Each structure stands twice: as C-alpha cells, then as structure tokens.
N, C-alpha and C positions, 0 to 999 in steps of 0.2 A: 542430777546425781554432786552430791558436794564434794570436794577436795579432801583431802589428808593431808596429816602433817607427821613427819617423825620430828622429835623435838629430844633431844638429847642432852646429858651434862656429863660433861666427861672429866675423871679426876687424874691427869697424867702420874704417874708414879715411875715411869724409868723413858725420860722424854727422848735416849737417840733410841730404845726398840719402835717408840711410839710411831717414831718418823717412818719404819715401813707397813703400819698400818694405815698412814696416809695415804702412804702411794697407792697402798694396796687400794684399800676405801677409794683413794680417786677416780681408778681403772674402773671399780664396782659398779660409781655414781657414771662416768661415760657409757659402761655397758648397759644400763638400765636409760641412760636419757635424762638422769638426773641431775638441775644445775641447784646443788644447795643457793640455799635462802642469805644463810647464816654460817659460817664457820669461823668458830673462833670472835675475836676482837672488846671490844670494850663495853664491859654490862654495866650499870648503873640502877642496882636495887632501890625502885620507887616507893614498893609498903612491903613491910614483913621482916623474917630474919635469913630469909635464903639468902645465900653464898654461893652462888653458879663458880663452877670452875670455867673451862670450859665448854661453852654452848654452840649446838647446831642445830639447825631447822632445815630440814627437808620438805619439798611440795609435792605432790602424786596425784596422778588426776583422779586418783582410785583408792577405795581399800586394798584389793587389789591387785594394781599396782605395784603398791607400799609392799604390803606380802612378799608378793613376787620380786622385786631387790632384796629384801632381806630375807630371804631362803635362796636365794640364785648362790650358783659356787662364789661368784669373784667376790660377793659379799662374803659370805662363810668363809672362803680362804683368809680373805682382811680380819674377821672377827677371831680367827684362830691366831693373827700375828700380835693380837692384842692382846693375848692373855700373861700378863706378868708386866705389862706397858702402864694399862690405864683401869680408874674403874668406872662403869661405864653405866648411866643409869637413863632407861631411852624408853616412848612411851609413842601411841600412835593414836593421835590425835584425828577425828569429826571435824572437819571445817564446817563454818556456817554455810 
C-alpha cells in the first residue's frame, strides 16, 4: 500500500490570526500522529515559474489516514480559524 502525502501552499494574509491556525493545526497533527516533513522553510525554485509561499508537506500511511486527519474535528477547527488569515492550496498525492 503506497503512502500518501498532503502538499499545501499557504499564502498568509494575516500573520497574527494565522498563529491561532498554527496552534490548532499542530494539535490536529498530534491527535492524528502526524509529523510534518516540511513546515515552512526556505524554498528554491529549480524549474518553472512557481513561486511558493509557505510550503507544508505531511506524510500518511494511507489515503484513509490522510482523509481521516483532514476530516477530523481537530483539523476542521483549525481550518475554521484560518478563514481570513490565509489562502490555502492543498492536494493529496499518492506516493510511489
């Protein structure tokens, strides 16, 4: 069974409000046993014209685990707190 990854690009529009999202999303990660592989950090574009903002990469043992985390009450509370604080682009990717 392949692992699954959540890749997110986050454009923070209200840094102060976004701090609440970071706190709640961290709690959601802990509740689901998720350890982020990438959470922010420097980005260097190697090809193309993609200009990522804040990049997050999460690893899950299965698609079901990823969707369970995303749909969990903990993450939904975090997501609600992010409204007005950031523009989120998030995809679920099947690993090799």
